[in-house]
N, C-alpha and C positions, 0 to 999 in steps of 0.2 A: 676442346675443352675437356681436362685430364680426368680421368676413370675417378670414380667413388671408391673410397678405402674401406677396405674389407674388414669388420671387425676382428680384433685379435680373439683367436679360439686356441685355448691353452691345451684342448684335451686332455682332463681333469682323468685319473683313475676313480673307478667306482668308490675304493677306500676314500680317497680325499673327498671325493664329494658327499660321504656321508659321517666327515669328520663330527659334524654337529650332532647326529646322533647317538653319541656317547654322552653327551652332555644331559641327553632327553631322559636317556636311560637311568643314569642317576639320579636324576631327579624323580623317576618314577619310582627308582628303588628306595633309597635313603631319604628322601624327604616326605615325599607324599605317601607313606607308609600307613595309612590310615586304608589306603585302598586295599591293600594286599593283606590286611588283617595285622602288620607289625608296626608297634609305634614307633614313632621317630622321637628322639633323645634320647636314648640311653645309653649314648655316649659313653660318657667317662666313667660312671657305675659300672656298665657292662665291658669296661675293658680292663677295670681293675678286678674285677671276679673272674675274666678270663685269663688274666695275666699270674694272679697268684693263686687260684684253685685248682693250677694243676701240681701243686708240689711241686717234688724234685725233678719232675721229669722235664727234662734240658729241652728232650726233640719235640715236645706236647707243646711247651712255652716257645719255642721257635716258630712253630707253625701257626699259634692261633696269633701271635705277633705278626708275622706278613700277613695273615688274615685281614687284621686291623689295619695295617701299614696299608695294604692294597686297595681298601674301602677308603681312607683318605686320600689317599695322592691319586686315585680315579681321576676326579676333577683336573686336575694340574695335568693328565697325561692326556685327556681331551682338549685342554688348552693348547698341548704343545701342537696338538695334530690340527688344530685349528689354524695357529699361527701358522704352520707349514702350508696347508691349503692354500691359505690367504697369499703367502708369497710365492707360490707358483703359480697363481692366477695372474700378480701384478708383476711378475720377475720381466713381462714384456712392453711394461706401460708405465716408462719413467715418472709423467706429470703423474698419475692418479696414482700409483705408489709412494709417490711423495708426499701427494695431498692426504693420502689415510695414515701415513703416518705420524704427521706432524699435527692431524686432526686429535689423536689418542695422547698427545703428549701436552696436554695443556696442564698448567701447571695442580689446579686443584685436583683432576684426573690422574696425573701422575704421582702426586702426595699420597691418593687414597690407595690407589693400586700398590704404592710400596707400602703403606702401612700393612694391607692384606697379606704380603706376601712376608714381609718380614716376620710378622706374629704367626703366621700360616707354618713359615717356617723355609721356604723356597729360596730367600735372599741367603747368600752365603757371608755377605760382609758385614761382619760384627759392628762395625763403626755407626750402623744403621740403625741398632738397639738404642741408641743413647736417645732417640726422640722422645722413647716411651720410660715411664719412671718404672721400678721395679727391676726385678729380677730379668733378664731376657730369654725367658722360658716358651718356646714357639710350641704351638701345637703337635708337629712333627717330633721336637725333643721329649716333651712330655710323654707321647704315646707309642715314641718309637726305642728310644735311645736311653731315656731313664730308666723306664723298666731291667735294663740289662748292668745298671750301673751297682757296683760293687755295694754290699750290706741293703739294697734298696728293699723296704718294706713298705704294706701297704698306706702304714700312716705317713712316711716318707714323701710317699708320692700324693699322699693327699694335701699336706704342707706346701708341697711342690705345685698342687691343681690351684691351690688358694692364691699363690702369690701370680698363676698365670690368670686366673680372673680379672685382678687387676691389672696387669699388665695388656690384657686382650682389653679393656674397655675403649680402645680407641677404634674396634673392628666396626663395633655398629654405627660410629660416623660415618666411616668410610665404606660401610654399606649404601648408606643411604646419599653418599657423594656421587657414587655412579649412577644412582637413580636417578638425582637431580640431573646431570652430564646427558644421559639419555632419554629422559624425558621432557617434552614441552610443560615447563612450568606454569604455563599462564600468563608470564608477565612479559612475553612478547622477546623474548629471547630466545634465537632457535637453538635445538636440541642437537646432539651429536646425531641420533638419528636422521634428521631432517636435513642437517648438513650433507651426511654420508649420500642421503636418498637423491639431495640436488644434483650433486658433483656425478655419480652414477648415471643418474638419467642423462646427462647433460654429456659422458663419454660416450652412452648408448648411440645419442643423437649425432655425434660426432663422427660414428663409427670405429671408436676407437677398443670399445669393447663390446660382445655380444651380450643381447638383455639376459641371458640366463647365466652366463657366468657374473654378470655384475648382480644378479640376483645373490649369486654364490656366496659374493663378496662382501656385500649387505649382510646376511646370514653370517657370514664367520667373524667380522669384526663386531657386531651383535654380541653374538655367542661367546666370544673373548671376552665382554665386558660382563657378562652374564658367569661366565666361570668364576672371573675372580670373586665376584660377588658371592657366588656357594663358598668359594673357598673360606672366604668370613664369614660364613653362617657355619661352617663346620666350627669353625675356631668360637662364634659366638654360643652354637649350642653345646658345644661340651663344655666353657664357661657356665652356661647357666644349669648343663647336669649337675657338675659338680655340687650342688645342694641337693646331698642325700635324700632328702624328704620330698621336697617341693621341685627339683629340678626338670622331673619328665613334663610336669604342669608348666613348668616356665617354658620348656622347649615347644610345646603343643599352640600354646597361645603365641608366643612370639612368630611361629612358622603360619599360623593361621590367620591371626588377625594384623599382623606386623608385616613380615617380610612377603606373606600369603599376597597380601593388597599391593606392596610395589611391585611383586611378580606381575601381577593379572595387568596393571598398567603399563610396566615395560614391554609385556607382551602385545598390548594392544598398541603401543605405540610403533612397535616392532613391524604389526601386520600395514598399518598406516604409513610407514615408510617404503614398506615394499612395494604398497599402491603405488605410490605418490611416482617412485621408480619405474613403476611399470606404465604409467600413464601419461606421465612426463616425458616419457622417450618414444611413444607411439606416433605414428605420423598423425600430424595433429589435421583430421579432416573431420569437417562437423557437416553432416549431410542430412538431408530430410526430405520425405515425399517417395520416391519411388518403391524403396526397400523396407521389408518389414523386420529387419533385424541387421545388425552388423556380421561380418564373416572375417575371413583370414585377411583379407586387406587391411581392415582396421583392427582387428583385433586377434592376433597368430594364436594359433590354438593352445602353443606353449606359454601363453599367460595363464591359461585354466589351471595349470600343471602347479607353476609358480605360484600360483594366488591360493592352490588348497596346501601347497607344500608351508606355505605362511601359516595358513589356519592353522593346521596340525603342528605344530610348531608352539605357537601359541598356546593352542590347548593342553599341551603335553607339558608347557612350562606353570600353566595356570593351575596343573594339579594339586601345585604347593597347597593351595587353600582346599583341595576338592574334600567334600564332605559325605558324598554319595550322591544318587541321582535325586528325582524330583520327591521320590516318596522318601527319602532319607535313607535309602539302601545300598550299600557299597558296590560297587561294579566288581564283579570277577577279576578284573587284572587291569591294568593300565591302559591296554588297547580298549579295553570294552568301553572303559570311562571316558573317552575320546572319541569311541567311534560314531558316524552320522553323515549326515549330510550338509556340507557348509556349501552355504550361498551368498551372493549379493546380486543388484539390482540395480543398474544405472537408472536417473531419470533427468527430466529437463524440471527446471524450477516449478511449471506452471504443474507438475505433478505432484507437487508437493502441498498438501493440505492443512488444515489448521488439524484434524484428528490424526493425524500423523502418516507414515509413509502408505505407499500401496501393499496389501498381502500378496505374498504369493502361496498356490496352491501346487501341491503336486501329488498326482495318485498313488492311494492309500498311505499318502501321511497327511492330509488336508492343509489348512492354509496356516502360513507361519506370520507374525507380524513382522516389519522389521525394525530396525535399529535406528536411532536418529542419523537423518541423513547427515554427511557432511563433506564437503566440497573437494572434487579434485581438479587439477591441474588439465583439464579439457575442455575448451568450449563446445556449447551446444547450439544449435539455432532451437529454439523454442518460438513456433507458430501458436499463435491465439487468435480468441475473437473477440473484438472490440465492437460493440454496437451493432453486432450483426457482420462485421467487415472483419477479413483476416491481416492480421498484424504481426512482422516479424518482429519481434522484443531486441532490445539490444544486444548486441553480441559481445560488447566489451563488460558487459556484467553478468551474463548467462553462463553459467558453468554448469557440468554433469554434477550431479549430486549421487551420490552413492548411499544403499543403506545395506549392512550384514542378516544374513537369516541362518537359523539353523533346525535342523528336523532331527531328532533321536530315530537311532533302531529300533523296532521291537525286539525284547527278548530273545524272536529268533530271526536273524537279521537275513536279509536277502543274498542269496548267491551272489559270489564274482561273477562278472558280465549280465548283470542283472541290467535291463533299462529301464529305470522311473519315470521319465516322462521323454519322449522322443521328439514331443515339439520345441524341446527347449534345445539351445548349441550344447553340441553333442550327446544329446541324450540322457545327460544326468545319469551315466553309465559307473556302477559300483566296481569298485578296483580293490587292490590290496597295496596298502603303502608304507614303506620301511620309514617307520618312524623312531625305534628304541633302537636300532642297531640290525644288521643283518643277522647276526646269532637270537634276535628275538622275532616274536610271529609277528605279522604283518597287521596293521589297520586298515577295516572295511571302511572307505570311506567314500565321497561322491562328490562333485561340484556343480552346484549351477550357478552361471554367468548369466545374468539376462539382461541383454542389453537392448533391447528391443525399443523401449519407450523414448529413446533418444534420437530414434529416427522418425517417429511419429512426427506425420505433418498436421493438417488440418483436421478437426472431425468428419467423420465421412459426411454428415448432415450439412453439410455448412453451403451456403446458396452459391451459385457461379455466376458472375457477372460478366456476360457475354454480348460483344457487340459484333454485327455480321451485315454486310454491305454486298450483294450480290451482283453479278454482272450485269450490268445496265444491257437492254437490248435497243432495238432502232436502228441496226446495221444494216445495210441494204444485202449484203452476201455473208452473211454470219449471223448465226443465232445461238442462244443457250435454251438448256431446258434439264427439269430433274435436279435446278440447282438446291441444294441442302446446307446446313450448317448444325449439328446436332450436337450441341455441347449437357454431357451426361452428369460429370462430378468436376469438380473443382481440381484444378492440376496438381495441389500440394496437397492432397490427400492421401491417405496410404488404403483405401478402397480399390475393390478390384473392377476391371473390366474398363472399358473406353471411357479416355476424357472426352476427346472432341474427335468429330469425323466431318469431313469436306467432302461433299460430292457435286459434279455436274458433267453433263454430255454436253460438247461443242461439234456444232456442223459450220463447215464456211467451203466457199467455192474459193478456185484459184485467183477469180476477180477479186476479193476480199484486201483492202488494206485499212489495218485499223490497229489498236494498241489500247488494251483496256485492260482492268484488273477486279479483284471479287478480293474482299478483305473480309475475316476473322479475326477478332480481338479478345482475350480473353483476360481479365486484370488476375494478378498473381498475388500482391501484399504491398500492405504499407509498410514503410519499413521508419522504424525510430530509435536512432543510436547512434554508435561512433562507426567513422569510417573505416572499412574493409575489404580486401579483395576475396571476391567470391567466384562461382561458379554455377551455371545454369545449364543441365543435362536437359536434353529432347529427346526420349524415345521413342520411334513412330513407325510406321510401316507407310506402305504407299502402293497403288497398283493402277496402270495403265493400260487399257484396254483401247484398242484401233482397228478399223477394217482396212483393206486395202484401198490404194487412191481409185475413187472411178472417175473414170475420162471417156467420154463419149468417141473421140477418133484413137485413141491409144488404148484403149483398156485400162488393166492394172499395170502397167508395166513401170510406171513411172511412183516415187516415194513420195512420203509426206513433205514437204515444204516449209513449215512452221513448227514451233515449239510451243510448249505450254510451261513453262517454268514454275515453281512455288519457293517463295522465300519464306525462312521462320526468322522471325527478328523476337529481339527485345527491347522493350520501351524503356527507356531510362524515363526518373523524375523529370529531367530538362527536357524533354518529349525528343530526344533523338533516339535514334535506332543503332542498334549494333548485332549485325546477323550471326545467326550461330551456324548456317549453311542454306542450298538450297538443293532441288531434286535431280537436277543435271548434273552441276562441276560438284559441290561441295560434299553433298551426299555419297557421290558413286567414289570419287576419290578419297575423301574419309574413310570408308570401311573397306573399299576393294583394293587401290590403288588403280583402278582405269575404269571406264563408261560401261560394262558389261551390266551393270544393275542402275544406271543411270534410269530416273524413269521421261524419258527423250524418245520423242517421236525421229527425231535428224537423226542422233545417234543410232538408235536401233534400227530404222527400217534401211539398213544395208541393201535388204533385198526386196523386190513387192511381197504383197499378202498381208494376213492379217497379225496384229501385234496383241501381246497382252503377256505384262510383265508387270512381276510383286518385287519390291526389294525391301529390306529393313533398313534403320541407320538410328545411330546415338551421335547427334549433334552436340556442341558444348560453344561455349562462349566464356570467357574471363572478362569479369568486369568491377568496377568500384562499386561497391554498396555504400550507399548514402541517404543518407534519409529520405523521403518521397515514396509517392508510388510505383508500383510495376508492372507493365502488360506484357503478355506473351500476345505477338501479332504472326499469323501469317495473310500472306500475298500469293493470290494464283494470278499470274500473270497470263494472258493470252499476246502476243505480237503476231501481225502478219505484212507482209511486206508487197503489194501485187507483183507480181512477176509481168518482164518483160515482151516476154510472149504469153500471153492468157491460153489458157486452156480452158475446156469446159467441165474441168474434173471439179470434184468436191470428196469432202473428207468427213470422218465425223471419228470422235475419240472422246472417250471416258474416264476424267480421273477421279479417283478416290485415297485422301488421306485420312488416314488412324493415329492419334496421339494416345499412345497408351501410356505413357508414364512421364514424368516430371521429375527431377533430384537436382535441389538447391543444395550446394555444400561451399564451405567457407574453405579458402586456400590462403596457407600461410609462408 
């Protein structure tokens, strides 16, 4: 069988990995001006004052022009870095690179990007200007080059600006076109973000690319589209600000009530796409019963960082519409405006109730209500109780649902390294995250990722349904005593303590000739749903104690001549049995590869003497999960064949089997 492919890891340098931070920094500085006390949208008139208010000092004029040019072109510089980062990641993955490049070349998107690039001034082909009426005055031409024209005056520049306003009318439509391509319109059309997330998730599953690199590709392509929009916003806000009296107010309204809403929708769609990429690329195993939470096997810990990065990216972009905290007070910085604890909880359909999703409380922060839950591409085993009996819902329709949560820090935030809740995965630890670039202060943030609900089994108080038939008596040379079957809780609950324990003492003489059985059977669940492949694990321990075989003529030099095997089985709806293992062969071989830990009198008694052996085992069986009833079955067997040369010896052995946990999982 060929070895599995190793995902491509391109080893991006730190500068490439944070290329998107420049875009977020630009949003925080230039668009979300209300946060730091500078009103956005003074664009054009501020430029006029800067250019013509300097008299004949050409050096000062040049310096001011350079400053304006740097601000205007920063989005383009960020876009160039993002493009380079994506190309670096994809250079080794031809199929994925081709897919991503083709996906952004749809006619509507290409036309929108071309319109913005043209009017912004980053496209040099003059023939492209013919699509828009009026003089081809781009933003960069208006603010960077025209002020240097011979004989240029404020009036001439104002007149040119009026032409620019007419010329730039197409930009708003282009901005909205990009939004429509990025965000699901609710009409059943697949958005670009959905398309990218599905393809990237598949590439991760196929081990063509690592999950973290795939996340960077998604972030890069999303921010490339947003960067193009931001260039359009520069154009539109400049056009609005040409109105000397009301320009500033026009810009404010546009950013807060128009583009701000657009950006929030896009940011939310991006987070949801990142979640889809992550969850669709994970090992699709759904389990319930034994565990109280998912761990590194199901959700690698880098998932927490990817989700937090997506949350902070969305929060930074949403600053476009920021108007202050809950009391209407502006934050002292853009970092403070988005800091806090970002969380999400996964749940089963049965956890969703009419009055909303479960609240989550954190020490020192209180309870937070979750957002409206949405479905993830991750199946879940949902065990419920119907008419007092355990039922497993149709796995073809029971998917994990997720809600998001948010807690804000107080005016004095916790220190870096503070553990908010040690009971949660990774402890909800406060750390610093670079959001707005390496040259900017870090953002204090923590992540909650609560997956405990999707591993929950039946409620702790569900009734156990146990059938027990002890060893029969009546044998002349053998007997059983102290037989017991103690069923303490249902196997598929998440409670602590023993599920089931059987015990017996067996005494026999060498003259015995017999074969008999003790049976303990527990009902697991009834299944209602589509056929899937499933796996049942039984986690248990056993102990066998035996004294040396006594013989009136040969003392204790002889070993035991019989065995007491136990078989753990699963009864299927058609009443057939499939085996998980036994205490002699499967138990020892599965766990240790030899018979040293088998609960076997014959294997262990290589030397005469007392015997006391304890051992743990985790046994499993794969089976087709089809509608019907399922039971866990234990057979304790006792078989003795009378020896050809009878002795007057007798044996005594005690066996205890303890079922500690049962895990049911779905296998794809």
